[in-house]
PDB file of N, CA, C and O in Angstrom:
ATOM      1  N   UNK A   1      90.827  99.267  89.516  1.00  0.00           N
ATOM      2  CA  UNK A   1      92.189  99.164  89.971  1.00  0.00           C
ATOM      3  C   UNK A   1      92.341  97.890  90.807  1.00  0.00           C
ATOM      4  O   UNK A   1      91.508  97.594  91.664  1.00  0.00           O
ATOM      5  N   UNK A   2      93.393  97.157  90.548  1.00  0.00           N
ATOM      6  CA  UNK A   2      93.675  95.916  91.256  1.00  0.00           C
ATOM      7  C   UNK A   2      94.293  96.204  92.621  1.00  0.00           C
ATOM      8  O   UNK A   2      95.010  97.190  92.793  1.00  0.00           O
ATOM      9  N   UNK A   3      94.007  95.336  93.587  1.00  0.00           N
ATOM     10  CA  UNK A   3      94.572  95.499  94.926  1.00  0.00           C
ATOM     11  C   UNK A   3      96.088  95.375  94.901  1.00  0.00           C
ATOM     12  O   UNK A   3      96.775  96.042  95.675  1.00  0.00           O
ATOM     13  N   UNK A   4      96.619  94.529  94.022  1.00  0.00           N
ATOM     14  CA  UNK A   4      98.070  94.345  93.951  1.00  0.00           C
ATOM     15  C   UNK A   4      98.781  95.591  93.417  1.00  0.00           C
ATOM     16  O   UNK A   4      99.989  95.744  93.603  1.00  0.00           O
ATOM     17  N   UNK A   5      98.043  96.470  92.762  1.00  0.00           N
ATOM     18  CA  UNK A   5      98.633  97.715  92.302  1.00  0.00           C
ATOM     19  C   UNK A   5      98.785  98.703  93.455  1.00  0.00           C
ATOM     20  O   UNK A   5      99.659  99.570  93.425  1.00  0.00           O
ATOM     21  N   UNK A   6      97.937  98.571  94.466  1.00  0.00           N
ATOM     22  CA  UNK A   6      97.964  99.485  95.603  1.00  0.00           C
ATOM     23  C   UNK A   6      98.963  99.065  96.683  1.00  0.00           C
ATOM     24  O   UNK A   6      99.527  99.910  97.376  1.00  0.00           O
ATOM     25  N   UNK A   7      99.176  97.757  96.820  1.00  0.00           N
ATOM     26  CA  UNK A   7     100.037  97.233  97.871  1.00  0.00           C
ATOM     27  C   UNK A   7     101.141  96.410  97.232  1.00  0.00           C
ATOM     28  O   UNK A   7     100.887  95.608  96.334  1.00  0.00           O
ATOM     29  N   UNK A   8     102.364  96.610  97.695  1.00  0.00           N
ATOM     30  CA  UNK A   8     103.467  95.814  97.147  1.00  0.00           C
ATOM     31  C   UNK A   8     103.415  94.409  97.737  1.00  0.00           C
ATOM     32  O   UNK A   8     103.253  94.243  98.946  1.00  0.00           O
ATOM     33  N   UNK A   9     103.553  93.407  96.886  1.00  0.00           N
ATOM     34  CA  UNK A   9     103.496  92.017  97.299  1.00  0.00           C
ATOM     35  C   UNK A   9     104.885  91.416  97.161  1.00  0.00           C
ATOM     36  O   UNK A   9     105.504  91.473  96.099  1.00  0.00           O
ATOM     37  N   UNK A  10     105.363  90.835  98.263  1.00  0.00           N
ATOM     38  CA  UNK A  10     106.676  90.209  98.252  1.00  0.00           C
ATOM     39  C   UNK A  10     106.508  88.716  98.440  1.00  0.00           C
ATOM     40  O   UNK A  10     105.674  88.272  99.229  1.00  0.00           O
ATOM     41  N   UNK A  11     107.299  87.939  97.715  1.00  0.00           N
ATOM     42  CA  UNK A  11     107.246  86.495  97.886  1.00  0.00           C
ATOM     43  C   UNK A  11     107.891  86.116  99.196  1.00  0.00           C
ATOM     44  O   UNK A  11     108.897  86.702  99.596  1.00  0.00           O
ATOM     45  N   UNK A  12     107.308  85.128  99.871  1.00  0.00           N
ATOM     46  CA  UNK A  12     107.832  84.645 101.139  1.00  0.00           C
ATOM     47  C   UNK A  12     108.714  83.438 100.859  1.00  0.00           C
ATOM     48  O   UNK A  12     108.234  82.405 100.394  1.00  0.00           O
ATOM     49  N   UNK A  13     109.992  83.570 101.141  1.00  0.00           N
ATOM     50  CA  UNK A  13     110.931  82.483 100.846  1.00  0.00           C
ATOM     51  C   UNK A  13     110.769  81.307 101.810  1.00  0.00           C
ATOM     52  O   UNK A  13     111.332  80.240 101.567  1.00  0.00           O
ATOM     53  N   UNK A  14     110.019  81.475 102.891  1.00  0.00           N
ATOM     54  CA  UNK A  14     109.813  80.402 103.862  1.00  0.00           C
ATOM     55  C   UNK A  14     108.761  79.399 103.390  1.00  0.00           C
ATOM     56  O   UNK A  14     108.676  78.299 103.935  1.00  0.00           O
ATOM     57  N   UNK A  15     107.966  79.759 102.394  1.00  0.00           N
ATOM     58  CA  UNK A  15     106.926  78.878 101.887  1.00  0.00           C
ATOM     59  C   UNK A  15     107.516  77.963 100.830  1.00  0.00           C
ATOM     60  O   UNK A  15     108.061  78.424  99.827  1.00  0.00           O
ATOM     61  N   UNK A  16     107.403  76.672 101.062  1.00  0.00           N
ATOM     62  CA  UNK A  16     107.940  75.698 100.111  1.00  0.00           C
ATOM     63  C   UNK A  16     106.972  75.506  98.953  1.00  0.00           C
ATOM     64  O   UNK A  16     105.783  75.805  99.069  1.00  0.00           O
ATOM     65  N   UNK A  17     107.489  75.007  97.838  1.00  0.00           N
ATOM     66  CA  UNK A  17     106.642  74.683  96.691  1.00  0.00           C
ATOM     67  C   UNK A  17     105.716  73.527  97.072  1.00  0.00           C
ATOM     68  O   UNK A  17     106.127  72.613  97.786  1.00  0.00           O
ATOM     69  N   UNK A  18     104.484  73.564  96.604  1.00  0.00           N
ATOM     70  CA  UNK A  18     103.548  72.471  96.857  1.00  0.00           C
ATOM     71  C   UNK A  18     102.779  72.190  95.586  1.00  0.00           C
ATOM     72  O   UNK A  18     102.661  73.041  94.704  1.00  0.00           O
ATOM     73  N   UNK A  19     102.250  70.960  95.509  1.00  0.00           N
ATOM     74  CA  UNK A  19     101.517  70.519  94.331  1.00  0.00           C
ATOM     75  C   UNK A  19     100.174  69.953  94.745  1.00  0.00           C
ATOM     76  O   UNK A  19      99.892  69.794  95.933  1.00  0.00           O
ATOM     77  N   UNK A  20      99.353  69.652  93.763  1.00  0.00           N
ATOM     78  CA  UNK A  20      98.076  69.001  94.011  1.00  0.00           C
ATOM     79  C   UNK A  20      98.329  67.651  94.670  1.00  0.00           C
ATOM     80  O   UNK A  20      99.184  66.887  94.221  1.00  0.00           O
ATOM     81  N   UNK A  21      97.589  67.359  95.731  1.00  0.00           N
ATOM     82  CA  UNK A  21      97.757  66.113  96.466  1.00  0.00           C
ATOM     83  C   UNK A  21      98.561  66.272  97.743  1.00  0.00           C
ATOM     84  O   UNK A  21      98.541  65.384  98.595  1.00  0.00           O
ATOM     85  N   UNK A  22      99.270  67.387  97.895  1.00  0.00           N
ATOM     86  CA  UNK A  22     100.042  67.647  99.107  1.00  0.00           C
ATOM     87  C   UNK A  22      99.121  68.114 100.228  1.00  0.00           C
ATOM     88  O   UNK A  22      98.095  68.746  99.975  1.00  0.00           O
ATOM     89  N   UNK A  23      99.486  67.803 101.452  1.00  0.00           N
ATOM     90  CA  UNK A  23      98.765  68.295 102.623  1.00  0.00           C
ATOM     91  C   UNK A  23      99.434  69.580 103.086  1.00  0.00           C
ATOM     92  O   UNK A  23     100.651  69.627 103.269  1.00  0.00           O
ATOM     93  N   UNK A  24      98.630  70.624 103.275  1.00  0.00           N
ATOM     94  CA  UNK A  24      99.152  71.922 103.688  1.00  0.00           C
ATOM     95  C   UNK A  24      98.380  72.440 104.892  1.00  0.00           C
ATOM     96  O   UNK A  24      97.247  72.032 105.145  1.00  0.00           O
ATOM     97  N   UNK A  25      99.011  73.341 105.625  1.00  0.00           N
ATOM     98  CA  UNK A  25      98.351  74.030 106.735  1.00  0.00           C
ATOM     99  C   UNK A  25      98.480  75.523 106.464  1.00  0.00           C
ATOM    100  O   UNK A  25      99.587  76.044 106.327  1.00  0.00           O
ATOM    101  N   UNK A  26      97.338  76.210 106.387  1.00  0.00           N
ATOM    102  CA  UNK A  26      97.308  77.636 106.075  1.00  0.00           C
ATOM    103  C   UNK A  26      96.770  78.375 107.294  1.00  0.00           C
ATOM    104  O   UNK A  26      95.715  78.023 107.822  1.00  0.00           O
ATOM    105  N   UNK A  27      97.486  79.388 107.737  1.00  0.00           N
ATOM    106  CA  UNK A  27      97.030  80.218 108.849  1.00  0.00           C
ATOM    107  C   UNK A  27      96.173  81.354 108.322  1.00  0.00           C
ATOM    108  O   UNK A  27      96.596  82.110 107.448  1.00  0.00           O
ATOM    109  N   UNK A  28      94.962  81.470 108.860  1.00  0.00           N
ATOM    110  CA  UNK A  28      94.012  82.489 108.413  1.00  0.00           C
ATOM    111  C   UNK A  28      93.769  83.450 109.565  1.00  0.00           C
ATOM    112  O   UNK A  28      93.502  83.025 110.689  1.00  0.00           O
ATOM    113  N   UNK A  29      93.862  84.742 109.287  1.00  0.00           N
ATOM    114  CA  UNK A  29      93.601  85.732 110.313  1.00  0.00           C
ATOM    115  C   UNK A  29      92.091  85.918 110.449  1.00  0.00           C
ATOM    116  O   UNK A  29      91.419  86.298 109.491  1.00  0.00           O
ATOM    117  N   UNK A  30      91.557  85.646 111.657  1.00  0.00           N
ATOM    118  CA  UNK A  30      90.120  85.724 111.921  1.00  0.00           C
ATOM    119  C   UNK A  30      89.879  86.861 112.910  1.00  0.00           C
ATOM    120  O   UNK A  30      90.560  86.969 113.930  1.00  0.00           O
ATOM    121  N   UNK A  31      88.917  87.692 112.597  1.00  0.00           N
ATOM    122  CA  UNK A  31      88.579  88.798 113.483  1.00  0.00           C
ATOM    123  C   UNK A  31      87.199  88.561 114.069  1.00  0.00           C
ATOM    124  O   UNK A  31      86.224  88.377 113.341  1.00  0.00           O
ATOM    125  N   UNK A  32      87.126  88.567 115.407  1.00  0.00           N
ATOM    126  CA  UNK A  32      85.869  88.377 116.129  1.00  0.00           C
ATOM    127  C   UNK A  32      85.665  89.581 117.037  1.00  0.00           C
ATOM    128  O   UNK A  32      86.236  89.655 118.126  1.00  0.00           O
ATOM    129  N   UNK A  33      84.856  90.509 116.585  1.00  0.00           N
ATOM    130  CA  UNK A  33      84.667  91.735 117.352  1.00  0.00           C
ATOM    131  C   UNK A  33      85.950  92.542 117.341  1.00  0.00           C
ATOM    132  O   UNK A  33      86.433  92.939 116.281  1.00  0.00           O
ATOM    133  N   UNK A  34      86.508  92.788 118.533  1.00  0.00           N
ATOM    134  CA  UNK A  34      87.762  93.523 118.635  1.00  0.00           C
ATOM    135  C   UNK A  34      88.969  92.599 118.691  1.00  0.00           C
ATOM    136  O   UNK A  34      90.106  93.056 118.574  1.00  0.00           O
ATOM    137  N   UNK A  35      88.730  91.299 118.870  1.00  0.00           N
ATOM    138  CA  UNK A  35      89.821  90.326 118.968  1.00  0.00           C
ATOM    139  C   UNK A  35      90.240  89.844 117.586  1.00  0.00           C
ATOM    140  O   UNK A  35      89.435  89.801 116.656  1.00  0.00           O
ATOM    141  N   UNK A  36      91.504  89.485 117.470  1.00  0.00           N
ATOM    142  CA  UNK A  36      92.032  88.951 116.229  1.00  0.00           C
ATOM    143  C   UNK A  36      92.908  87.758 116.562  1.00  0.00           C
ATOM    144  O   UNK A  36      93.713  87.815 117.491  1.00  0.00           O
ATOM    145  N   UNK A  37      92.755  86.664 115.799  1.00  0.00           N
ATOM    146  CA  UNK A  37      93.537  85.460 116.061  1.00  0.00           C
ATOM    147  C   UNK A  37      93.852  84.767 114.746  1.00  0.00           C
ATOM    148  O   UNK A  37      93.291  85.103 113.704  1.00  0.00           O
ATOM    149  N   UNK A  38      94.763  83.789 114.806  1.00  0.00           N
ATOM    150  CA  UNK A  38      95.132  82.991 113.648  1.00  0.00           C
ATOM    151  C   UNK A  38      94.473  81.620 113.786  1.00  0.00           C
ATOM    152  O   UNK A  38      94.624  80.957 114.812  1.00  0.00           O
ATOM    153  N   UNK A  39      93.744  81.197 112.754  1.00  0.00           N
ATOM    154  CA  UNK A  39      93.094  79.886 112.743  1.00  0.00           C
ATOM    155  C   UNK A  39      93.706  79.064 111.622  1.00  0.00           C
ATOM    156  O   UNK A  39      93.792  79.526 110.485  1.00  0.00           O
ATOM    157  N   UNK A  40      94.136  77.838 111.941  1.00  0.00           N
ATOM    158  CA  UNK A  40      94.744  76.969 110.943  1.00  0.00           C
ATOM    159  C   UNK A  40      93.677  76.229 110.149  1.00  0.00           C
ATOM    160  O   UNK A  40      92.675  75.772 110.700  1.00  0.00           O
ATOM    161  N   UNK A  41      93.908  76.120 108.852  1.00  0.00           N
ATOM    162  CA  UNK A  41      93.056  75.342 107.948  1.00  0.00           C
ATOM    163  C   UNK A  41      93.973  74.329 107.290  1.00  0.00           C
ATOM    164  O   UNK A  41      94.786  74.688 106.438  1.00  0.00           O
ATOM    165  N   UNK A  42      93.850  73.062 107.678  1.00  0.00           N
ATOM    166  CA  UNK A  42      94.729  72.009 107.160  1.00  0.00           C
ATOM    167  C   UNK A  42      93.925  71.054 106.307  1.00  0.00           C
ATOM    168  O   UNK A  42      92.837  70.620 106.686  1.00  0.00           O
ATOM    169  N   UNK A  43      94.481  70.731 105.138  1.00  0.00           N
ATOM    170  CA  UNK A  43      93.810  69.805 104.245  1.00  0.00           C
ATOM    171  C   UNK A  43      94.679  69.479 103.042  1.00  0.00           C
ATOM    172  O   UNK A  43      95.870  69.787 103.007  1.00  0.00           O
ATOM    173  N   UNK A  44      94.054  68.850 102.061  1.00  0.00           N
ATOM    174  CA  UNK A  44      94.752  68.404 100.851  1.00  0.00           C
ATOM    175  C   UNK A  44      94.506  69.402  99.731  1.00  0.00           C
ATOM    176  O   UNK A  44      93.373  69.831  99.509  1.00  0.00           O
ATOM    177  N   UNK A  45      95.569  69.770  99.028  1.00  0.00           N
ATOM    178  CA  UNK A  45      95.449  70.686  97.892  1.00  0.00           C
ATOM    179  C   UNK A  45      94.775  69.934  96.749  1.00  0.00           C
ATOM    180  O   UNK A  45      95.268  68.896  96.307  1.00  0.00           O
ATOM    181  N   UNK A  46      93.646  70.461  96.273  1.00  0.00           N
ATOM    182  CA  UNK A  46      92.942  69.802  95.170  1.00  0.00           C
ATOM    183  C   UNK A  46      93.062  70.588  93.874  1.00  0.00           C
ATOM    184  O   UNK A  46      92.715  70.085  92.806  1.00  0.00           O
ATOM    185  N   UNK A  47      93.555  71.829  93.964  1.00  0.00           N
ATOM    186  CA  UNK A  47      93.721  72.648  92.766  1.00  0.00           C
ATOM    187  C   UNK A  47      94.799  73.689  93.046  1.00  0.00           C
ATOM    188  O   UNK A  47      94.828  74.302  94.113  1.00  0.00           O
ATOM    189  N   UNK A  48      95.680  73.876  92.075  1.00  0.00           N
ATOM    190  CA  UNK A  48      96.760  74.839  92.233  1.00  0.00           C
ATOM    191  C   UNK A  48      96.931  75.584  90.916  1.00  0.00           C
ATOM    192  O   UNK A  48      97.408  75.018  89.932  1.00  0.00           O
ATOM    193  N   UNK A  49      96.547  76.832  90.900  1.00  0.00           N
ATOM    194  CA  UNK A  49      96.681  77.660  89.700  1.00  0.00           C
ATOM    195  C   UNK A  49      97.775  78.675  89.946  1.00  0.00           C
ATOM    196  O   UNK A  49      97.639  79.570  90.780  1.00  0.00           O
ATOM    197  N   UNK A  50      98.853  78.525  89.213  1.00  0.00           N
ATOM    198  CA  UNK A  50      99.968  79.451  89.367  1.00  0.00           C
ATOM    199  C   UNK A  50      99.805  80.589  88.377  1.00  0.00           C
ATOM    200  O   UNK A  50      99.465  80.386  87.211  1.00  0.00           O
ATOM    201  N   UNK A  51     100.054  81.777  88.868  1.00  0.00           N
ATOM    202  CA  UNK A  51     100.016  82.956  88.022  1.00  0.00           C
ATOM    203  C   UNK A  51     101.031  83.951  88.538  1.00  0.00           C
ATOM    204  O   UNK A  51     101.391  83.933  89.715  1.00  0.00           O
ATOM    205  N   UNK A  52     101.491  84.819  87.654  1.00  0.00           N
ATOM    206  CA  UNK A  52     102.509  85.760  88.088  1.00  0.00           C
ATOM    207  C   UNK A  52     101.976  86.741  89.127  1.00  0.00           C
ATOM    208  O   UNK A  52     102.710  87.123  90.039  1.00  0.00           O
ATOM    209  N   UNK A  53     100.726  87.152  89.010  1.00  0.00           N
ATOM    210  CA  UNK A  53     100.201  88.109  89.984  1.00  0.00           C
ATOM    211  C   UNK A  53      98.930  87.641  90.677  1.00  0.00           C
ATOM    212  O   UNK A  53      98.553  88.198  91.708  1.00  0.00           O
ATOM    213  N   UNK A  54      98.267  86.635  90.135  1.00  0.00           N
ATOM    214  CA  UNK A  54      96.993  86.247  90.729  1.00  0.00           C
ATOM    215  C   UNK A  54      96.835  84.729  90.831  1.00  0.00           C
ATOM    216  O   UNK A  54      95.817  84.182  90.407  1.00  0.00           O
ATOM    217  N   UNK A  55      97.822  84.059  91.384  1.00  0.00           N
ATOM    218  CA  UNK A  55      97.733  82.615  91.567  1.00  0.00           C
ATOM    219  C   UNK A  55      96.771  82.281  92.707  1.00  0.00           C
ATOM    220  O   UNK A  55      96.546  83.105  93.594  1.00  0.00           O
ATOM    221  N   UNK A  56      96.213  81.089  92.682  1.00  0.00           N
ATOM    222  CA  UNK A  56      95.319  80.662  93.746  1.00  0.00           C
ATOM    223  C   UNK A  56      95.424  79.144  93.909  1.00  0.00           C
ATOM    224  O   UNK A  56      95.886  78.435  93.015  1.00  0.00           O
ATOM    225  N   UNK A  57      94.986  78.669  95.067  1.00  0.00           N
ATOM    226  CA  UNK A  57      94.945  77.227  95.292  1.00  0.00           C
ATOM    227  C   UNK A  57      93.742  76.904  96.164  1.00  0.00           C
ATOM    228  O   UNK A  57      93.291  77.735  96.952  1.00  0.00           O
ATOM    229  N   UNK A  58      93.225  75.686  96.014  1.00  0.00           N
ATOM    230  CA  UNK A  58      92.050  75.239  96.757  1.00  0.00           C
ATOM    231  C   UNK A  58      92.447  74.074  97.641  1.00  0.00           C
ATOM    232  O   UNK A  58      93.127  73.144  97.208  1.00  0.00           O
ATOM    233  N   UNK A  59      92.005  74.143  98.900  1.00  0.00           N
ATOM    234  CA  UNK A  59      92.315  73.116  99.892  1.00  0.00           C
ATOM    235  C   UNK A  59      91.002  72.501 100.359  1.00  0.00           C
ATOM    236  O   UNK A  59      90.018  73.209 100.576  1.00  0.00           O
ATOM    237  N   UNK A  60      90.992  71.169 100.514  1.00  0.00           N
ATOM    238  CA  UNK A  60      89.804  70.456 100.967  1.00  0.00           C
ATOM    239  C   UNK A  60      90.143  69.694 102.235  1.00  0.00           C
ATOM    240  O   UNK A  60      91.189  69.054 102.335  1.00  0.00           O
ATOM    241  N   UNK A  61      89.237  69.775 103.202  1.00  0.00           N
ATOM    242  CA  UNK A  61      89.402  68.997 104.426  1.00  0.00           C
ATOM    243  C   UNK A  61      88.048  68.423 104.822  1.00  0.00           C
ATOM    244  O   UNK A  61      87.002  68.917 104.403  1.00  0.00           O
ATOM    245  N   UNK A  62      88.085  67.380 105.628  1.00  0.00           N
ATOM    246  CA  UNK A  62      86.863  66.763 106.126  1.00  0.00           C
ATOM    247  C   UNK A  62      86.629  67.286 107.536  1.00  0.00           C
ATOM    248  O   UNK A  62      87.502  67.178 108.397  1.00  0.00           O
ATOM    249  N   UNK A  63      85.445  67.854 107.770  1.00  0.00           N
ATOM    250  CA  UNK A  63      85.103  68.417 109.063  1.00  0.00           C
ATOM    251  C   UNK A  63      83.700  67.954 109.437  1.00  0.00           C
ATOM    252  O   UNK A  63      82.737  68.227 108.721  1.00  0.00           O
ATOM    253  N   UNK A  64      83.592  67.256 110.557  1.00  0.00           N
ATOM    254  CA  UNK A  64      82.301  66.749 111.032  1.00  0.00           C
ATOM    255  C   UNK A  64      81.589  65.945 109.953  1.00  0.00           C
ATOM    256  O   UNK A  64      80.414  66.177 109.670  1.00  0.00           O
ATOM    257  N   UNK A  65      82.302  65.001 109.353  1.00  0.00           N
ATOM    258  CA  UNK A  65      81.801  64.066 108.338  1.00  0.00           C
ATOM    259  C   UNK A  65      81.345  64.750 107.047  1.00  0.00           C
ATOM    260  O   UNK A  65      80.588  64.163 106.273  1.00  0.00           O
ATOM    261  N   UNK A  66      81.787  65.957 106.813  1.00  0.00           N
ATOM    262  CA  UNK A  66      81.447  66.664 105.579  1.00  0.00           C
ATOM    263  C   UNK A  66      82.697  67.323 105.015  1.00  0.00           C
ATOM    264  O   UNK A  66      83.601  67.695 105.764  1.00  0.00           O
ATOM    265  N   UNK A  67      82.747  67.465 103.716  1.00  0.00           N
ATOM    266  CA  UNK A  67      83.898  68.084 103.071  1.00  0.00           C
ATOM    267  C   UNK A  67      83.762  69.592 103.046  1.00  0.00           C
ATOM    268  O   UNK A  67      82.682  70.121 102.783  1.00  0.00           O
ATOM    269  N   UNK A  68      84.861  70.286 103.323  1.00  0.00           N
ATOM    270  CA  UNK A  68      84.904  71.739 103.295  1.00  0.00           C
ATOM    271  C   UNK A  68      86.020  72.147 102.343  1.00  0.00           C
ATOM    272  O   UNK A  68      87.152  71.683 102.481  1.00  0.00           O
ATOM    273  N   UNK A  69      85.710  73.018 101.368  1.00  0.00           N
ATOM    274  CA  UNK A  69      86.708  73.500 100.423  1.00  0.00           C
ATOM    275  C   UNK A  69      86.887  74.993 100.641  1.00  0.00           C
ATOM    276  O   UNK A  69      85.931  75.719 100.914  1.00  0.00           O
ATOM    277  N   UNK A  70      88.139  75.435 100.514  1.00  0.00           N
ATOM    278  CA  UNK A  70      88.416  76.857 100.634  1.00  0.00           C
ATOM    279  C   UNK A  70      89.480  77.227  99.615  1.00  0.00           C
ATOM    280  O   UNK A  70      90.494  76.543  99.479  1.00  0.00           O
ATOM    281  N   UNK A  71      89.234  78.324  98.898  1.00  0.00           N
ATOM    282  CA  UNK A  71      90.183  78.786  97.890  1.00  0.00           C
ATOM    283  C   UNK A  71      90.925  79.997  98.439  1.00  0.00           C
ATOM    284  O   UNK A  71      90.321  80.914  98.996  1.00  0.00           O
ATOM    285  N   UNK A  72      92.244  79.985  98.275  1.00  0.00           N
ATOM    286  CA  UNK A  72      93.109  81.060  98.733  1.00  0.00           C
ATOM    287  C   UNK A  72      93.702  81.765  97.527  1.00  0.00           C
ATOM    288  O   UNK A  72      94.167  81.117  96.590  1.00  0.00           O
ATOM    289  N   UNK A  73      93.688  83.080  97.549  1.00  0.00           N
ATOM    290  CA  UNK A  73      94.208  83.895  96.436  1.00  0.00           C
ATOM    291  C   UNK A  73      95.506  84.529  96.849  1.00  0.00           C
ATOM    292  O   UNK A  73      96.115  85.256  96.064  1.00  0.00           O
TER     293      UNK A  73
END
């Protein structure tokens, strides 16, 4: 069973369309013990796969002289 079948997913109208090559900032919810905070991940979109229910995009940023890639579903 897919997670999207269990939880209703609504599109957020506040998110603008973006393409490969655009710089984006994504807020990620991070949990450390009992604390929870939002951590920003800012970088350049290097891949954007659009899908009706399972789209994803990959963002790359340079951190401490090394490249870091993260894919968001």
